[in-house]
Backbone as CSV, one residue per row, in Angstrom:
resi,resn,N_x,N_y,N_z,CA_x,CA_y,CA_z,C_x,C_y,C_z
1,MET,-0.518,-7.953,13.714,-0.525,-6.556,13.381,0.535,-5.838,14.209
2,GLY,1.254,-4.957,13.557,2.227,-4.145,14.257,1.584,-2.861,14.722
3,SER,2.313,-2.129,15.549,1.767,-0.862,16.008,1.917,0.193,14.923
4,LEU,1.171,1.283,15.063,1.205,2.354,14.070,2.595,2.951,14.009
5,ASP,3.163,3.009,12.832,4.494,3.549,12.593,4.324,4.956,12.053
6,CYS,4.811,5.957,12.780,4.617,7.349,12.380,5.521,7.765,11.228
7,ASN,6.480,6.962,10.847,7.372,7.284,9.742,7.053,6.414,8.535
8,VAL,5.843,6.541,8.040,5.391,5.750,6.900,5.282,6.653,5.683
9,ILE,5.815,6.179,4.569,5.694,6.870,3.293,4.737,6.053,2.440
10,TRP,3.669,6.678,1.953,2.689,5.995,1.120,3.014,6.196,-0.343
11,LEU,2.870,5.144,-1.134,3.055,5.188,-2.581,1.797,4.620,-3.219
12,ILE,1.158,5.391,-4.078,-0.030,4.932,-4.784,0.325,4.842,-6.264
13,PHE,0.171,3.658,-6.832,0.487,3.430,-8.240,-0.790,3.099,-9.004
14,ARG,-0.952,3.690,-10.167,-2.028,3.288,-11.076,-1.454,2.180,-11.949
15,VAL,-2.070,1.007,-11.895,-1.540,-0.183,-12.560,-2.566,-0.688,-13.576
16,MET,-2.078,-1.075,-14.744,-2.948,-1.644,-15.771,-2.584,-3.114,-15.941
17,TYR,-3.570,-3.971,-15.749,-3.399,-5.407,-15.947,-4.108,-5.812,-17.235
18,GLU,-3.540,-6.775,-17.932,-4.163,-7.329,-19.132,-4.310,-8.831,-18.969
19,ASP,-5.487,-9.351,-19.337,-5.660,-10.800,-19.287,-5.245,-11.409,-20.628
20,THR,-5.393,-12.700,-20.748,-4.950,-13.388,-21.969,-5.755,-12.987,-23.199
21,ASN,-6.948,-12.428,-23.000,-7.772,-11.952,-24.116,-7.516,-10.480,-24.429
22,LEU,-6.465,-9.931,-23.816,-6.070,-8.529,-23.994,-7.106,-7.537,-23.477
23,ASN,-7.923,-7.976,-22.531,-8.831,-7.064,-21.839,-8.046,-6.385,-20.736
24,SER,-8.124,-5.075,-20.672,-7.343,-4.359,-19.667,-8.214,-3.953,-18.486
25,ASN,-7.577,-3.875,-17.340,-8.221,-3.479,-16.105,-7.258,-2.565,-15.364
26,GLU,-7.679,-1.341,-15.102,-6.819,-0.373,-14.425,-7.265,-0.212,-12.981
27,ILE,-6.316,-0.337,-12.057,-6.610,-0.144,-10.637,-5.486,0.671,-10.006
28,ASP,-5.753,1.178,-8.819,-4.731,1.843,-8.018,-4.277,0.867,-6.950
29,GLU,-2.964,0.778,-6.747,-2.409,-0.101,-5.720,-1.671,0.744,-4.692
30,ALA,-1.844,0.381,-3.427,-1.221,1.121,-2.332,-0.074,0.317,-1.739
31,TYR,1.056,0.975,-1.607,2.238,0.403,-0.968,2.692,1.383,0.098
32,PHE,3.406,0.884,1.087,4.000,1.809,2.044,5.384,1.348,2.436
33,ILE,6.200,2.324,2.788,7.552,2.074,3.281,7.592,2.560,4.716
34,SER,8.078,1.719,5.594,8.250,2.078,6.990,9.727,2.334,7.244
35,LYS,10.067,3.582,7.548,11.474,3.903,7.822,11.951,3.239,9.115
36,ASN,11.109,3.231,10.133,11.512,2.672,11.428,11.696,1.160,11.385
37,LYS,10.866,0.473,10.622,10.912,-0.988,10.604,11.642,-1.544,9.391
38,ASN,12.129,-0.646,8.491,12.827,-1.077,7.272,12.007,-2.096,6.493
39,LYS,10.757,-1.763,6.229,9.849,-2.664,5.524,9.245,-1.965,4.313
40,PHE,9.053,-2.737,3.234,8.324,-2.286,2.052,7.110,-3.183,1.934
41,CYS,5.919,-2.609,1.923,4.706,-3.404,2.040,3.675,-3.049,0.984
42,TYR,2.963,-4.054,0.523,1.764,-3.871,-0.292,0.581,-3.937,0.653
43,SER,-0.319,-2.980,0.565,-1.485,-2.967,1.433,-2.735,-3.339,0.642
44,GLU,-3.148,-4.594,0.771,-4.352,-5.052,0.071,-5.585,-4.325,0.584
45,TRP,-5.628,-4.087,1.886,-6.778,-3.426,2.502,-6.932,-1.994,1.986
46,ILE,-5.849,-1.209,1.964,-5.911,0.170,1.476,-6.164,0.181,-0.029
47,THR,-5.594,-0.778,-0.760,-5.851,-0.878,-2.199,-7.339,-1.066,-2.458
48,ARG,-7.971,-1.971,-1.718,-9.420,-2.169,-1.875,-10.189,-0.905,-1.510
49,LEU,-9.769,-0.243,-0.438,-10.454,0.964,0.026,-10.411,2.076,-1.022
50,ILE,-9.234,2.357,-1.583,-9.150,3.473,-2.535,-9.820,3.142,-3.863
51,ASN,-9.839,1.876,-4.248,-10.526,1.512,-5.485,-12.040,1.490,-5.308
52,LYS,-12.487,1.187,-4.107,-13.921,1.174,-3.829,-14.469,2.594,-3.732
53,SER,-13.721,3.486,-3.082,-14.217,4.834,-2.835,-13.767,5.839,-3.886
54,ASN,-12.814,5.432,-4.754,-12.276,6.320,-5.783,-11.698,7.603,-5.196
55,ARG,-11.050,7.500,-4.083,-10.385,8.657,-3.496,-9.123,8.196,-2.796
56,PHE,-8.241,9.136,-2.544,-6.948,8.808,-1.957,-6.869,9.261,-0.501
57,ASP,-7.953,9.101,0.227,-7.990,9.539,1.616,-7.543,8.399,2.523
58,VAL,-6.296,7.957,2.351,-5.816,6.805,3.112,-5.392,7.172,4.525
59,ASN,-5.062,8.430,4.777,-4.595,8.810,6.113,-5.633,8.526,7.187
60,LYS,-6.901,8.811,6.928,-7.951,8.539,7.912,-8.163,7.041,8.089
61,ALA,-7.902,6.281,7.045,-8.155,4.840,7.084,-7.108,4.078,7.878
62,ILE,-5.922,4.647,8.058,-4.858,3.901,8.724,-4.698,4.258,10.189
63,ILE,-5.666,4.988,10.742,-5.605,5.259,12.172,-5.803,3.918,12.872
64,GLY,-4.769,3.424,13.478,-4.793,2.099,14.089,-3.528,1.358,13.743
65,ASP,-3.645,0.083,13.466,-2.473,-0.755,13.218,-2.243,-0.989,11.737
66,LEU,-0.972,-1.102,11.378,-0.576,-1.518,10.040,0.017,-2.910,10.154
67,ASP,-0.207,-3.733,9.155,0.265,-5.111,9.174,1.638,-5.198,8.522
68,PHE,2.671,-5.456,9.322,4.030,-5.566,8.809,4.462,-7.019,8.641
69,GLU,3.594,-7.969,8.932,3.967,-9.378,8.903,4.277,-9.889,7.497
70,GLU,3.588,-9.378,6.485,3.786,-9.863,5.120,4.648,-8.916,4.295
71,CYS,5.414,-8.086,4.947,6.238,-7.097,4.255,7.620,-7.661,3.950
72,SER,8.276,-7.042,2.992,9.644,-7.423,2.639,10.628,-6.487,3.322
73,ASP,11.757,-7.042,3.738,12.818,-6.195,4.278,13.457,-5.422,3.139
74,PHE,13.924,-4.228,3.425,14.664,-3.484,2.426,15.791,-2.727,3.103
75,VAL,16.796,-2.392,2.332,17.924,-1.607,2.833,18.007,-0.375,1.954
76,ILE,17.806,0.777,2.555,17.829,2.034,1.810,18.230,3.154,2.754
77,SER,18.886,4.143,2.240,19.274,5.299,3.049,18.296,6.429,2.799
78,PHE,17.819,7.019,3.886,16.915,8.163,3.768,17.657,9.414,4.143
């Protein structure tokens, strides 16, 4: 786990998945971009949290550490 990065941008996407029987399942997925660490990350933990609670109160949930180990590097100008 990395330390809390104060320059995090959260992105919440509503995603629709379809299985082979054309059954659809809609969920919200949480991603974050860390400006300081140049990382783009999918947050499985926050995704589960917002889908379980049906609310977007992720700021209170991330007080602590964010996991940057499974993130992708990115190059972007802010």
